[in-house]
C-alpha positions as CSV (number, residue, x, y, z in Angstrom):
1,M,0.0,0.0,0.0
2,A,1.6,3.2,-1.1
3,L,1.1,6.2,1.3
4,V,3.2,8.7,-0.8
5,G,1.1,11.8,-1.5
6,K,-1.3,11.1,1.3
7,K,-1.6,12.4,4.8
8,A,0.2,10.3,7.3
9,P,-2.1,8.1,9.4
10,E,-2.7,9.4,12.9
11,F,-1.2,7.5,15.7
12,E,-0.7,7.6,19.5
13,L,1.8,5.2,21.0
14,Q,3.7,4.5,24.2
15,A,7.5,4.9,23.8
16,Y,10.8,4.6,25.6
17,N,13.1,7.6,25.5
18,P,16.6,6.4,26.3
19,A,18.0,10.0,26.3
20,T,15.9,10.6,29.5
21,D,15.5,7.0,30.5
22,S,11.7,7.5,30.8
23,Y,8.5,6.3,29.2
24,T,6.4,8.7,27.3
25,T,3.5,9.0,24.9
26,V,4.1,10.0,21.3
27,K,1.6,11.0,18.6
28,L,1.8,12.2,15.1
29,S,0.5,15.7,16.1
30,D,3.7,16.0,18.3
31,Y,5.6,16.3,15.1
32,V,3.3,17.4,12.2
33,P,1.8,19.6,11.0
34,N,4.2,22.2,12.1
35,T,5.2,25.7,11.0
36,S,9.0,25.2,11.8
37,G,9.6,23.2,8.6
38,R,10.5,20.0,10.4
39,F,10.2,16.7,8.7
40,L,9.5,13.5,10.5
41,V,11.1,10.1,9.8
42,L,9.1,7.2,11.0
43,C,11.2,4.1,10.9
44,F,9.6,0.8,11.5
45,Y,11.7,-2.3,12.4
46,P,10.8,-5.9,13.0
47,A,11.8,-6.6,16.6
48,D,14.1,-6.0,19.6
49,F,16.8,-8.5,20.3
50,T,17.4,-9.5,16.7
51,F,20.5,-9.4,14.5
52,V,19.9,-6.7,11.9
53,C,17.6,-4.3,13.9
54,P,20.3,-3.0,16.3
55,T,22.6,-2.2,13.4
56,E,19.8,-0.1,11.7
57,I,18.9,1.7,14.9
58,A,22.6,2.4,15.7
59,A,23.1,3.8,12.2
60,M,20.0,6.0,12.5
61,N,21.3,7.2,15.9
62,A,24.7,8.0,14.5
63,A,23.0,10.1,11.9
64,L,20.9,12.0,14.4
65,P,23.2,15.1,14.6
66,V,23.0,15.5,10.9
67,L,19.3,14.9,10.8
68,K,18.7,17.3,13.7
69,E,20.8,19.9,11.8
70,L,18.5,19.4,8.9
71,G,15.5,19.9,11.1
72,V,14.4,16.2,10.9
73,E,12.8,14.4,13.9
74,V,13.1,10.6,14.0
75,L,10.9,8.1,15.7
76,A,11.5,4.3,15.6
77,V,8.6,1.9,15.9
78,S,8.3,-1.9,16.5
79,T,5.5,-4.2,17.8
80,D,7.5,-4.8,21.0
81,T,6.4,-3.3,24.3
82,K,8.0,-0.2,25.7
83,F,9.4,-2.4,28.5
84,S,11.1,-4.6,25.9
85,H,12.5,-1.5,24.3
86,K,14.1,-0.3,27.6
87,R,15.7,-3.7,28.2
88,F,16.9,-3.9,24.5
89,V,18.6,-0.5,24.9
90,E,20.1,-1.5,28.2
91,T,21.6,-4.8,27.0
92,E,22.5,-4.3,23.3
93,P,26.1,-2.9,23.0
94,L,25.3,-1.3,19.7
95,L,22.7,0.9,21.3
96,K,25.0,2.4,23.9
97,D,24.4,6.2,24.0
98,L,21.2,5.8,22.1
99,K,19.2,9.1,21.8
100,L,16.5,7.9,19.5
101,T,12.9,7.4,21.0
102,I,11.5,4.0,20.3
103,A,7.7,3.7,20.1
104,S,5.7,0.6,21.0
105,D,2.9,-0.8,18.8
106,P,2.1,-4.2,20.5
107,T,-1.4,-4.4,18.9
108,G,0.1,-3.6,15.4
109,E,-2.6,-1.0,14.8
110,V,-0.2,1.7,13.6
111,T,2.0,-0.9,11.8
112,R,-1.1,-1.9,9.9
113,K,-2.0,1.7,9.1
114,F,1.3,2.2,7.5
115,G,1.0,-1.0,5.6
116,V,4.1,-2.8,7.0
117,M,2.7,-5.5,9.3
118,V,3.7,-9.1,8.7
119,E,0.5,-10.7,10.0
120,D,1.7,-14.3,10.4
121,S,4.7,-13.2,12.7
122,G,3.3,-10.1,14.3
123,V,6.3,-7.9,13.3
124,A,6.8,-5.0,11.0
125,L,8.7,-5.0,7.7
126,R,11.6,-2.6,7.6
127,G,9.4,0.5,6.6
128,R,10.8,4.0,6.5
129,F,8.5,7.0,5.9
130,L,9.4,10.6,5.4
131,I,6.6,13.0,6.4
132,N,6.8,16.7,5.5
133,P,5.8,19.6,7.8
134,D,2.2,19.5,6.4
135,G,1.8,15.9,7.5
136,Q,2.0,14.4,4.0
137,V,4.0,11.2,3.3
138,V,6.6,12.2,0.7
139,A,8.9,9.1,0.7
140,Q,8.3,5.5,1.6
141,E,10.8,2.6,1.6
142,V,9.9,-0.9,2.6
143,Q,12.4,-3.8,2.8
144,A,12.2,-7.5,3.6
145,L,13.1,-8.5,7.1
146,S,16.6,-9.8,6.1
147,V,18.2,-6.6,4.6
148,G,19.2,-3.6,6.5
149,R,18.7,0.0,5.1
150,S,21.3,2.6,4.1
151,I,21.1,5.9,6.0
152,K,23.5,7.7,3.6
153,E,21.2,7.6,0.6
154,F,18.2,8.4,2.8
155,V,19.8,11.6,4.1
156,R,20.4,12.6,0.4
157,Q,16.8,12.0,-0.3
158,I,15.7,14.0,2.7
159,I,17.8,17.0,1.6
160,A,16.2,16.8,-1.9
161,H,12.7,16.5,-0.4
162,Q,13.3,19.6,1.8
163,Y,14.6,21.5,-1.2
164,V,11.5,20.6,-3.3
165,Y,9.2,21.6,-0.3
166,K,10.9,25.0,0.0
167,T,11.3,25.9,-3.6
168,G,8.7,23.9,-5.6
169,E,11.4,22.9,-8.1
170,V,12.1,19.3,-8.9
171,T,15.4,17.4,-8.6
172,P,16.9,14.9,-11.0
173,A,18.4,11.5,-10.0
174,N,21.4,11.7,-7.7
175,W,20.7,15.4,-7.1
176,K,22.8,17.1,-4.4
177,P,22.7,20.7,-3.1
178,G,24.4,23.1,-5.6
179,K,23.6,20.9,-8.6
180,K,21.2,21.9,-11.3
181,T,17.4,21.3,-10.7
182,L,14.7,20.8,-13.2
């Protein structure tokens, strides 16, 4: 199910914030719409305590300074509980110094709304959604459970989407700032 070009589905989820070592509630309206120009990355992953997932979460966490500088908020989501998230962060060496909030969707309701639920196993596909300041999904990437995603190309795409959002121009393949637009 393609969500690109549509309003992002509403959600409200419990979450674990390792930066403050606290549980919290997060909802779409905490992030968008907004007048500050902030984009939101909603990053679904299959499960805590797996092999590929901590590598992806660590990569996204390592990119947080760049993303924050770009005015991008990031929220990770899995169908695990907020308690599982806390224990995962506490015990997984790759997640040391994690600043990324991890939301909990144990019923799978939000995972289904975004079209990334694997019903027979109750986990999410590797789904990444870029939501603009108006609350519209402008990019969507969905991967099988067995392949991790690249943050480097995603950051390039974010910059391109922000440029398009601000200027109304369009960008060609492999566009980078300073290059010709269409």
